[in-house]
C-alpha positions in Angstrom: 65.6 -15.8 -11.4 62.6 -14.4 -10.8 59.1 -14.0 -10.8 57.9 -10.9 -13.3 54.4 -10.4 -13.6 52.8 -8.2 -16.5 50.9 -5.1 -16.4 49.0 -2.9 -18.3 51.6 -2.5 -20.8 51.8 -6.4 -21.3 48.0 -6.0 -22.0 47.8 -3.3 -24.4 50.4 -4.9 -26.6 47.9 -8.3 -26.4 50.0 -10.0 -24.8 48.1 -11.4 -21.9 44.5 -11.2 -21.9 43.6 -9.9 -18.3 45.9 -8.1 -15.8 46.5 -9.3 -11.8 43.3 -10.1 -10.3 41.6 -9.9 -6.6 39.0 -9.4 -4.4 38.2 -7.9 -1.0 36.3 -11.4 0.0 38.8 -13.7 -0.9 42.0 -13.0 1.2 44.8 -13.7 0.6 44.2 -14.6 -3.2 45.7 -13.1 -6.3 46.1 -14.3 -9.7 48.1 -12.9 -12.4 50.0 -13.9 -15.8 53.9 -14.1 -14.8 57.2 -15.0 -16.7 60.4 -16.7 -15.2 63.5 -15.3 -16.0 65.9 -12.5 -15.4 63.5 -10.0 -16.8 60.2 -9.4 -17.8 60.3 -9.9 -21.8 57.1 -9.6 -24.5 58.9 -12.7 -26.7 58.9 -15.0 -23.5 55.6 -17.2 -23.5 53.5 -15.9 -20.5 52.2 -18.5 -17.7 49.5 -17.9 -14.8 50.2 -18.1 -11.1 48.1 -18.0 -8.4 49.2 -16.6 -4.7 46.9 -17.5 -1.4 49.0 -15.1 1.3 48.8 -11.8 -0.7 51.5 -12.1 -3.4 54.5 -13.3 -0.9 54.4 -16.7 -2.7 54.0 -17.8 -6.2 53.2 -21.0 -7.7 52.9 -21.2 -11.4 49.0 -23.3 -12.2 48.2 -22.8 -15.9 50.5 -22.8 -19.1 49.5 -20.0 -21.4 47.6 -17.2 -21.4 43.9 -17.3 -19.7 41.0 -15.3 -18.6 40.2 -16.2 -15.3 37.5 -15.5 -12.6 37.3 -15.6 -8.5 33.5 -17.0 -7.9 32.1 -18.0 -4.2 34.0 -15.5 -2.3 37.6 -17.2 -3.5 36.4 -21.3 -2.8 36.1 -21.3 -6.4 38.5 -20.2 -9.3 37.7 -20.9 -13.0 39.5 -20.4 -16.2 39.1 -20.6 -20.0 42.3 -20.7 -22.4 42.7 -17.5 -24.5 42.8 -18.9 -28.3 43.2 -16.3 -30.6 42.1 -18.1 -33.7 40.5 -21.1 -32.6 37.5 -22.2 -30.8 37.2 -22.4 -26.7 34.6 -25.4 -25.6 36.2 -26.0 -21.9 36.1 -24.3 -18.9 38.8 -25.0 -16.1 37.9 -25.0 -12.6 39.8 -25.0 -9.0 38.1 -25.6 -5.0 42.0 -25.4 -3.7 43.1 -22.0 -4.9 44.7 -23.5 -8.2 47.0 -26.6 -6.9 44.5 -29.0 -8.5 42.7 -28.0 -12.0 39.8 -29.7 -13.5 38.2 -29.5 -17.1 34.2 -29.4 -18.3 33.0 -29.3 -21.4 30.3 -26.8 -21.3 29.2 -27.2 -24.9 29.0 -29.6 -27.9 29.5 -26.9 -30.4 32.2 -24.4 -29.3 32.4 -20.7 -30.2 34.9 -18.1 -30.6 35.6 -16.8 -27.4 34.4 -13.4 -26.9 34.8 -12.6 -22.3 33.8 -14.2 -19.2 31.9 -12.5 -17.0 30.2 -13.5 -13.6 27.8 -11.6 -10.6 29.9 -8.7 -9.4 31.1 -9.3 -5.8 32.4 -12.6 -6.0 29.1 -13.8 -4.4 27.4 -16.1 -6.8 28.3 -19.6 -7.8 28.0 -19.3 -11.5 30.0 -18.0 -14.3 28.9 -17.1 -18.3 30.8 -17.7 -21.3 30.2 -15.8 -24.4 31.3 -15.6 -27.6 30.0 -16.1 -31.2 30.2 -18.9 -34.0 29.5 -18.3 -37.9 26.5 -19.5 -39.1 25.5 -21.5 -42.9 25.3 -18.3 -44.2 28.5 -16.7 -43.4 26.7 -14.1 -40.5 27.9 -14.8 -37.1 25.3 -15.7 -33.9 26.3 -14.7 -30.7 26.1 -17.7 -27.9 26.3 -17.2 -24.2 26.6 -20.0 -21.8 25.8 -19.6 -18.1 27.8 -22.5 -16.0 26.3 -23.1 -12.3 28.3 -25.2 -10.3 26.1 -25.5 -7.1 25.3 -28.9 -8.8 28.9 -29.7 -8.5 29.6 -28.5 -5.1 26.7 -29.1 -3.4 28.0 -29.2 1.1 27.9 -25.9 3.0 30.8 -24.7 4.5 30.8 -25.3 8.2 33.5 -24.0 11.4 36.2 -27.1 10.8 36.8 -25.7 7.1 38.1 -22.5 8.1 41.4 -21.6 9.3 42.7 -18.5 11.2 45.6 -16.8 8.7 48.1 -13.8 9.7 48.8 -12.0 7.0 51.9 -10.7 6.1 53.2 -13.6 8.0 57.3 -14.3 6.6 57.6 -16.7 9.8 61.2 -15.1 10.0 62.5 -13.2 12.7 60.7 -12.3 15.8 57.3 -13.9 16.4 56.1 -10.9 18.2 57.2 -8.9 15.0 55.7 -11.6 13.1 53.1 -10.1 10.6 53.1 -6.5 11.8 51.9 -4.2 9.5 51.8 -0.3 10.9 52.3 -1.2 14.6 49.0 -4.3 13.8 48.5 -7.7 13.3 45.8 -8.9 11.4 44.0 -12.1 11.4 41.4 -13.1 8.8 39.7 -15.9 9.1 39.5 -18.2 5.5 38.4 -21.5 3.9 40.9 -23.7 4.0 42.6 -25.3 0.8 41.5 -28.6 1.2 38.1 -28.0 2.1 35.6 -28.6 -0.9 32.5 -26.3 0.0 30.6 -23.5 -0.5 30.9 -20.3 1.5 27.2 -19.1 -0.1 26.3 -15.6 0.0 25.9 -14.9 3.7 29.6 -15.4 4.4 31.8 -12.2 5.5 35.2 -11.6 5.8 36.3 -11.3 9.8 39.5 -10.4 10.7 41.0 -9.8 14.5 43.4 -6.9 14.9 46.2 -7.0 18.1 49.2 -4.1 17.9 52.4 -4.9 18.0 55.3 -3.6 20.3 57.3 -0.8 19.0 60.6 -1.0 17.8 62.6 1.6 15.6 61.4 0.5 12.8 58.1 2.3 13.6 59.7 5.6 14.1 61.6 8.0 11.4 64.3 10.9 12.1 62.6 13.9 13.2 63.9 17.4 11.4 67.0 17.7 11.9 68.1 14.5 12.8 69.5 11.4 10.1 69.5 7.2 10.7 73.5 6.8 10.8 74.7 3.9 8.7 76.0 1.6 10.9 73.2 1.9 13.3 69.4 2.6 13.4 69.8 5.3 16.1 68.9 8.9 14.8 71.1 11.6 15.7 71.9 15.0 15.5 72.7 16.4 11.6 76.3 17.9 12.5 75.6 21.1 10.4 72.4 22.0 12.2 72.3 24.4 14.6 72.3 23.8 18.3 69.1 25.3 19.1 65.5 24.3 19.6 63.2 24.5 17.0 60.0 26.8 16.7 56.6 26.4 14.0 53.8 28.7 13.6 50.4 26.8 14.4 46.7 29.0 15.0 48.3 32.1 15.7 50.4 30.9 18.3 54.7 30.3 17.9 55.3 26.5 19.4 58.8 25.2 20.6 59.6 21.7 19.5 61.2 19.5 21.9 62.2 16.8 20.4 64.5 13.7 21.1 65.0 13.0 17.5 62.5 10.1 16.5 58.7 10.8 15.1 56.7 7.8 14.9 55.5 6.9 11.5 51.6 8.2 10.7 48.7 5.8 10.8 51.2 3.5 13.1 49.0 1.8 15.9 52.1 0.3 17.8 52.1 0.0 21.1 54.9 -0.4 24.3 58.9 -1.5 23.2 60.4 1.1 21.8 60.3 4.5 22.9 61.9 7.5 22.6 61.0 10.6 25.0 57.9 12.3 24.3 57.7 15.7 22.5 57.5 18.4 24.3 55.3 21.5 22.5 55.1 24.6 24.5 53.3 28.2 23.5 55.2 30.4 24.3 54.1 33.7 22.4 52.4 34.8 19.3 53.5 34.3 16.1 55.7 36.7 14.8 56.4 38.4 18.4 59.9 38.0 19.9 59.7 37.2 23.6 60.7 39.7 26.1 63.7 39.8 27.0 65.5 38.5 30.6 67.3 40.5 33.8 69.9 40.8 31.7 69.0 41.9 28.7 67.2 45.0 30.4 70.0 46.0 32.0 72.3 46.3 28.4 69.5 47.2 25.4 65.5 48.0 25.9 65.2 48.3 22.4 63.0 45.9 20.3 64.9 43.9 17.6 63.2 42.8 14.4 65.3 40.3 12.5 63.3 37.9 9.8 61.7 39.1 6.9 58.2 38.6 8.2 58.7 40.7 11.4 60.1 43.5 9.5 56.9 43.5 7.3 55.0 43.5 10.1 56.6 46.8 11.7 56.2 48.3 8.1 52.8 47.3 8.0 52.1 48.7 11.3 53.6 52.2 11.1 51.7 52.8 7.6 48.4 52.2 9.5 50.0 54.7 11.7 50.3 57.0 9.8 47.1 57.2 7.5 45.3 57.2 10.6 47.2 60.5 12.1 46.6 62.2 8.6 43.6 61.3 8.7 42.5 62.8 11.9 44.9 66.3 11.2 42.7 66.2 8.3 39.2 66.1 9.8 40.4 68.7 12.5 41.1 71.3 10.2 38.3 70.9 8.4 36.6 71.0 11.6 37.9 74.3 12.9 37.3 76.2 9.4 33.6 75.1 9.6 33.5 76.7 13.5 35.1 79.6 11.9 32.4 80.5 8.9 30.0 79.9 11.3 30.7 83.1 13.3 31.7 85.5 10.7 28.4 85.8 8.9 27.7 88.7 7.1 25.8 92.1 8.8 23.8 94.7 6.3 24.0 98.2 8.4 22.1 101.0 6.9 24.7 104.4 5.8 25.0 107.5 7.5 22.9 109.5 5.0 20.2 107.5 5.4 20.5 107.9 8.7 21.1 111.8 9.0 18.1 111.8 6.1 15.9 110.0 8.6 16.5 112.2 11.5 15.6 115.4 9.4 12.4 114.3 8.4 12.7 113.3 4.3 11.3 110.0 2.9 11.0 108.9 -0.2 7.8 109.0 -2.0 7.6 106.5 -4.0 4.0 107.9 -5.9 6.5 111.2 -6.7 9.1 109.7 -8.8 11.6 107.2 -6.9 12.9 104.8 -8.1 13.3 101.6 -6.6 17.1 102.1 -7.1 17.0 105.8 -5.4 16.7 107.9 -8.6 14.6 110.4 -9.8 12.8 110.4 -12.4 9.9 112.8 -14.3 6.8 111.5 -14.7 5.7 112.4 -18.5 3.6 111.0 -21.0 2.1 111.1 -24.8 -1.1 112.9 -23.6 0.5 116.0 -23.1 2.2 115.7 -26.3 -1.3 115.2 -27.7 -2.6 118.3 -25.9 
């Protein structure tokens, strides 16, 4: 027999009017619809349950579905019964986290309920109930009634009205570990259930944190280790090779030496169980094998690339070197050819006939009829023909 909390599925099917409710300023207080039985069923009648310790323990407080709200930082709870067809005129309120309820008729003319609204932040002590009622002409008229509980709860809370409450406390097992979550104990200052007073708008939630002693439960098994069935110790996996683990981070390859334990992330426990510290030693850049020892040098001086990553790096380096060599050769050939063309410019020399004519004192007479290309021509004119 267990308590089953109704969630979004029940609300979509109109089984319950509201989901579970909690507020940061109301420490440990949770209000929800639930059903007691072997399983959660929509055919069962849901009731309202209240928890004062964050959901570890629950008490049945109201019969049937209700609309509820938290006021005055948890010092006051209000609820209105959910009627699908009936009208409402009564609001219920509790000052001791749902242990006792009182009723108040907030209107003489009931109306169809539509919603329950309060100021965000749960600091206020007033709540508004709104809905509609039919008029004589058949048209609905919207109605809103605001109820201020300051006139009912007039006393301001003092230091005697508060208590220290340890969250997640189960009062079982080791007292040093009681209430420890992720290696920390959190103690809150909150209002006592029997105190009938108001926190006020200046109320601020305060808490104290104390680290817990570490146990093996604060650690998880590291890579290559597992927690044995018959013990809480982390043991080495039998199929894991007996070698150190390596990881590449920030361009450097680390060799991980571990005792098999790793603290749970965000865990802040101190002292207690402490496994051997994890040692990280930077040994070389990523993808580069360490230089062989003296014994290895005597047998072989060739570097072996075993992993696919190392082979890929080797191929890329070789291809880059080949491209650089080809570019250098091509540049050298262009430079040599350019130098040869510069030294072999064409030279024009006079022919032997021109030299011989110059030596004999014979020169071309442009006016006597030597053409520009050296071809002789007869001077002729139309004037001779006319004469």
